[in-house]
N, C-alpha and C positions, 0 to 999 in steps of 0.2 A: 617692494616698491611698486605702486600701481600707476601713478600719474607723473609723467616727466614732460616739462615744457623746454623745448630746445629752440632758442632764438638765434637765427643765423643770418646770413648776409643777403644783400640784394643782387650782387653781381654773380654771374654763373661760376666764374673761376674760383672766387672766395668760397662760395657755397660748396663746390666740389671739394675744396681743401678741408672743409669742416666735416666731410662725410666720414672720415676715419674715427673721429670722436663719437659721432652719432652711431656708427656701427658698433663701436666698443660698448656704448650704453645698451644697445639692443642685445648684444651677446651677453653682457654681464647681468642684465635684468630682462630675461625673456618673457616674464609675466607682465611687464610694464606696457602701458599704452602711452605712446610718445606723440606729442603734438609738436609740429614743426612750424615756426613762424618765420617767414622770409619774404623777400621781394617777389613780385609776380614773374619776373624773368626767370628766376631760379626754381619756382614752385614745383613744376612737374618733375624736376630732378629726383624728388623724394617720394614720388608716387609708388614706386615698387621697393622702397627701402624696408627691410625687415623691422618690425616693431612700430612703424609709423602708422597711426590710425587716423590722424587728422592733419591737414595742412592749412594754415591760415595765411593768406596772401596779404601783404602790406604795401599797397600802392602808396607812394609818397604823397602827402597832403601838406597844405599850408599850416603853419603854426603847430607842427608836430602832431597833426590830427591822426596820422596813422598809428602813433603810439597810443593815443587815447582809444582808438578803435580796438587795438589789440587788448588793452586793459579791459574794455567792456566785454570782449569775447572770452576772456580767461579769468575774470575776477570771481566767478561763482565756483571755480574748482579749487579744492585744497590740494595743492601740488606737493608731491613728495620731494621733487627736485626741480629747480629752475636753473637751466644752464643758459647764460646770457653772453653771447659772443660779441654783442654790440654795446655792452656797458651802459644800458639804458636805465633810467630811473624806474621804469615800469616793473622791473624784476623785484624791486623793493616794496612796491605797492600791492603785491599779490600775497596771498596766504601761501606760505611755503615752509616746509619742514627744513629744507636745506637750499641754499642759493650759492651758485658758483658764477661769478662775474669775471670776464676776461679783462685783464689789465693790458694796457698798451705796452708793446715792446718791439721796437723797429730793428733791434739787433739780431733777431732770430728769423729764420725762415718761417713762413706762415704756418706750416704744418706743426713743427714743435711749439711755436708760439701758441697756437689754438689748443694744443694738448696741455699746456700749462693750466688751463682752466680747471682741469681735473687732476693735475699733478702726474700726468702719465709720461713715463720715461722707460724705453724709447717711445716716441709718439706713434700712435696707430696709423698705418698707411691709409690714405684716402681710398674709399671703396664704394663703387656704385653698383647696385644690384639692378638686374633687368628682369622684367616680368615675361610671362609666357607669351602674351599677345605681341609684345614688342619683338621678342625673338623670332616669332613666326613671320612677322612682316619683314624683319631683317633678312630672313632666309630667302625671301622672294627678291629683295632688292640686291642682295649680295649672295648669289647662289654659289654652291661648291664649284670648284673648277680652277684651282691654281692659287698662287700667292696674290695678296692684295696689299698695295701700298696706299695708306691713307695720308691725305695731304690737307692741311689747313692753310690756304694761301691768303686768307683775309684776317682782319681784326676789327675791333670796334673803333679804331682810329688809324688814319693813314700813316702816321709817324711810326707805328709799330709793324707796318707791313713791308716785308722784303719784296724787292721788285719782282713783277710777274715773270719777266724773262729769265730771271735766275731760278725761280721755281721750275720753270719749264726745262732749263738745262739740267738741274739737279734730278728731276724725275727721269729724264732720258738716261742719265748716268746710272741711276739706281736700277732701272728696269731694262737697260740695254743688255746686249749680249755678254758684256764683261762686268755687269753690275751684280750686286749681291742678291737682287731679286729679278733675275732675267725673265722678261716676258710677263711680269706681274701686271695685273689690272690696277687702275689708279682710281681710288675713291676720293672724291673731293668733298670736303665738309665746309659748311659756312652758313651764316644766317641769311634770311630772305633779303634783308636790306643791304647785304654785302655782295649780291650777285653780280652787279655791274663791275665791281673790282675784281671778281673772280673770272670774268668772261675770257680775258686773254689766255688764262691757263686752261679753261674748259675747252676753248676752241682749238688749242694746240694738241690735245690728246686725241688720238684716233678713236672713233666711235666704238670699235670692237674692244678697246682697252679701257674705255671710260665708264665709271660709275658716278654719275653726277647727282649728288645729294644736296647741293647748295640751295638752301631755302625750301627744301622738300620734306624735311623730317622734323619732328619735335625732339625734345631732349632725351626722353626714354628710348625712342627709336634710334636716335643718333648713337646713344651708348651701346644699344644692341648691335648696330651695324659695325661699330668700332671693335666689338668683341670678335667679329669675324675677319678682321684685318690681321696682318702680320707685322706691320711697322707703321709708325706715324711720324711725320715731320711737319712742323707748322710754326707759325708765329705764336708769340705769347698771347694766349686767348683762352676762353672757356673750353673750346674743344680740345686744346692741348692737355688741359688738366683732366678732362673726361677720358681722354685716351689713356693717360697714365693710371687713372682710377679703375679702369676695367682690365688692367694688367698688360696693356699693349706696350712694347718697347717704343719710347717716346723721346724724340729729339726736339727741344724747343729752341727757336731762333730768337735772339734777344738784341735789343738796341736801347730805346729810351724807356726801359723798365728793368728793374734789378733782378737778375736771376738768383742772387743770393737770398731773395725773399720769395720769389715766385717761380723758380725753376720747377720742372716736373719732378715730383717726389717719388722715391722708391728705387729699388735696385735696377729697374729697367728704364730709368729716366736719366736724361743728360741735357746739357745746355751748351750753346755755342753763341759767340758774338764776334763782332769785328775787333779791330785793334783798340777802339775807344771804349772805356768803361762807361757805365751808366752816368756817373758823376761828370765825366768829361763831356758827354754828349749834352747833358742838360745845362751845363755851365758855358757852353759855347755861345758867343754873342749872337750867332745866327739862329740859334734854337728858338722855335716858336711853338708852344703847345697848341696854339689855335690853328696852326697850319696842317694841311693833310699831306705835306711833303714827307716822303719816306726818310726816316733817320737810320735806316738799316743798310745804306749803300756801302759801308765799310766792310761788311761781311761778304767774303768772296764765295763763289761756288765751290772752289777747291777746298776751302776750310770747312764748309758745311758738309760736303761729301765725305771728307776724312772723318769728321765727327760721327756721321751717320754709320759709316763702315765700322768704326771702332765700337760703337754701341751694338751694332748687329753681331760683331764677333764676340762681344762680351756675353750677350744674352743667349747666343747659340752654342756657347762653349768652345768657340774656336780661339778665344782669348783665354789665357790662364786665369785661374781664380785669383782674386785680389791678394797680394802679398803684404805682410806686415813687417816693417822694420822697427827696431827699437834703437833709440839714440840715448847714450849716456855720456855726459860731459863730466870730467873729473880732474881735480887738482890734488895730488897726493892723497888719494883715497884707498890705499891698499887694504885698509882695515874694513872698508865697507863694500868694495867692488865685487868680491866673489859672491856674497849673499844677494846682492842686487842682480847680477847677471844670471845666477842660478834661477831666480824667480822669473826671469824673462825667457826661459828655454822654450816656451810655447811659440815664440816668434819665428818667422822665416829667416830673419837676419838680425844680428846684433852688432851695432856699430858703436865703437867707443872712441871718444875724443879725449886725449890726454894733454892737458894744458900745462906745459912747463913742469912736469912731474919730476921730482928728485928721489922718489921712493921706488918701490917695486911694483907700481901699478901696472906696467906693461906685462910683467911676468904673470901677475894675477889674472889679467884680462886674457892672456893667451891660454893659461891653464883652465880658465872657465869656458873656453870655447868661443870667444868673440870672433865674429866673421871678418870684421874690418877694424883695424886699430890705426888711428891717425894721431901723430904726435906733432906738436908745434907750440908756438907762443902767440896768444891773442889777448892783449890788454883789454880789448873791448868784448864784453860778454856776448853781445849780439853777433859779432864776427865769428866767434868760435862755434856758436850754436848753428849759425847759417852754414858754416863749413861742414858740420856734421850732417845737417839736413841734405846738403848737396851730395854727400857720400852715400846716403840711403837709396836703395834701389826699389824699395817696396812701394805699392800703391798707397799704403797708409803708413803713417809714422807715429810712434808713441815715444814721447820724451820722458825719460825716467832718470832722475839724479841718483848718484851713487848711494845717498843716504835714504833711499826710498825702496819699498818692497811691494811688489804687485802680488796680491793674493790670487789663489786659483779661481775664485768666483769672479774676480775682475777680468782675468784672462778669458774666461768663457764669455763674459758680457762683451768684451772687445771683439772677440771672434764673430759674435752674432751681428753686431752693428756694422762691422766692416764688410760683411758679406751682403748686407741689405740696404745700406744707406747710399745716397748720392754723395758726391764729393763735398766736403765741408769740414767743420771743426766741432769736436765734442769737449765739453768741460769735464775734467776729472777732479773728484773731491779728495781731500786729504784728512786723514786722522794724524794730527801732529803730536809728537811725543817729546817731552822734556825728560830725559832719562827714561824711566819706565812709566811715567805718568802721562796719560793721554790728556791733552788739552785741546778740546774740539772747538771751543767758542772764543771769539774775540780777535782772531787773526785777520790780517788785511792792513790797510792803512800803512803800508811800507814795512811792516814787521811780520813777515810770513804771509801765508795765504790759506784760505779754506778750500779754494778750488782754483784751477787754472786751465787754460786751453791746451791740453797736452796730447790729445789724439786728433790727428788731422790727415786729410788726403794730401797726396803730393801736390805741391803748388798752392795749398790753401793757407799757408802760414809763413811769415817772414819776420825776422827779428830786426829791430832798429839798432842804432849804434851807441846807445847809452851804456855806461859802465855797470850800472845796477838797475834792475827792473826795466829792461829795455822796452821800448814801445813795440807794438805788434801791428802788422798788416795781415788781415785774415779774411778768408772766404766766409761763406754763410755759417752761422752757428746752428748746429743741428740739435742741441740739447745737452743734457748733463747725464753722465753715467751714474748709476746707483751705487755700485760698490766702490769703496774708498781705498786709496793707496795709503799704506803705513809710512809716514814720514818721520824719520828719526832726526828731528830738526835740531835739537840741542841736547848735549849730554847732561847739562846742569845749568844753574843760573849764571855761573861765570862764563860758560860757553855762550849763553844767550847774550850777555853783555859784550863779549868779544865779537860776536857776529854783528851786533849793533854798531860797534866801533868800525868794523870793516865796511858795513853798508854806508854809514855816514861819510866815511873817507871817500869811497867811490862816488857817492852822490856829490860831494864837495867838488871833486874833479870835474864832474859833468857841469856843475854850476859855473865853474871857472871857464871851461872850454866853450860853453855855449853863450857866455856873456850874461847869464841870468843872475849871477851873484850881485852885480851892480844894480839890477832892477828891483831887488828885494830890499825890505827894510826890517829893522829889529822889531818894530811895533807890529808889523804884519805877521811875522813869525811867532811873536808872543801870543797873538790872537789865535793862532792855529793850535796852540797847545790844548786848551779846553775842548775845542770842537773835535779834534782828532781823538782825544781821550774818550769823549762822549761816544764817538762813532764806534770805537773798539770795545769799550767797556759796557755801554748801554745798548746801542743799536745792534751790535754783533754779539751781544749777550756774554761778554767776557766776565761779567759778575757771577756767572754760573761756575766759573773755574777757580773761585777763591783768590788766593794770593797770586797764583800764576796769571790769572786773567787780569788782575790789577796791574801786574808788572808789564804785561803785554800792552795794556792801555797806556801806561806811563811812557813806555818806549815809543809807542806810536805817536804820542803827542810831542815828544822831544825830538823825534827824527828830523823834521824840517829845520828847526832852529839850530840844532847841533851841526847839521850839514852846512848851514849858511854861515855859522860862526867859524867853522874850519876854513871855509872858502874865503871869508873876508878878513879874518884876523891873522891867518897864517897861509896866505896864498902861495908863498914860496915853497912851503912844505908839500902842498897837494897839487901843484901845477902839473906834474907828470905822473903817469900811472904805469908802474912796472909790476903790479900784482894783479891777480885775477879779481874780477868784480864779484858781485853777490852770487852766492851759491845756493840760495833758497829757491822755492818755486816762484815762478814769475809768469 
């Protein structure tokens, strides 16, 4: 591969987040000449990136003139690969052997989202390289002589800026006698146009302690200076992402921007916000995106300092390595439980929740070495799963049902991502089996699943209160693991039909208790049959599985109408639930 065109973003932060994919391309194709096309503000970021031989700046023009200019500058080259992160039409108007165009997906953090353009899992960590000249200048600006706390007290919008007096208090706590960086120098980072906003912080730092770089460095020099620091704390901004991309422990302060999409990425990154979520802030009647008033006042200095100290302890080894708990919820699964728990022996803790078991499940769990066993009765599936999550003590939690088996390759992959990822959620894929036959395609649409959010950091996932397929409240999606879980979903077709009956019964009870049964109609549910069959059999490629795929499609189509008919024709039968809900992946 000789010629690669990499079309990336205008904004500095987004451009930094794309640097991991760019670095992966350079590492994978060291012989290639890479042309980067981006906005002028971000252009110098790529000056010292390995493999980059040309940078095309794209200042915004009327009537999309910047895209026409890009086409004029690139049309004469026959590209081996065009990677377009901005989904422009230009990438289709160029001569290219291969094109990869990024599709929009707001459910993922930007780093794994960008990585989907090349199908990279886990996503490559953003990485900024610094040149020799920049490092030499940085050595003069930030000479050796003790620890350095880097601070980004500004942003491109006043709403995203934490009050200056709180930055001053936080700096004093961190660099004070009892702080984790006692006596550290303070490096202030920011753009030239943000100097007035940074002045209160600049003037509060003693001259002997201050390294004032606000508006005094370009992007490559800023990156080189950040390499010489020991810790970074700042608002959600380009410098925050640059700090994380040079490997600096980085704490991002968030308010009117979503940390689940833009938090600093990597094992040394963390985010903190006040009591209000991003959605709560922007939905407040007083919120005005045109105002420069800070929307960060809910974040206290105490909370920011605690988050900074926790991150410092983590990266310096004073905190223990991330622990993994596994959670297995079972109802009369003595025949499955031992094999499931044996395959989870790689975990630091194995938690088992036994829901109204009348068999020997407890004895099996004890013999298999389960660390915690909880027994009780939970008619609502989400309630019993949340009870299990609350009992887990690990930093990461892996949910594995009793009829599932985790192979060794997946155990190794889980260990790697939990050691290197920020808090969030990973999807785990399934190889579903009916008896001994693997049925990989067609699942979903209420009858089994091909993947589910099963690996998550503590606090990143919570179940709803539905009886079957409960809703989920989740933190940022970090991607999908490659290795699949073996799911022994059904023993045979009769077992599949029995599970269909249990699921529709539980869903009927949800329809009754929520009042939705009266809102539905027979005609609407009939119309769902062909659309859901099409989704399972065609879109999810159930046709590849022959008769099993056809049956999965039929059951997927019938699921809503059978549930509704049970709820409306026999409400007295299904009004109360005294049996466990769905037991498949959700």
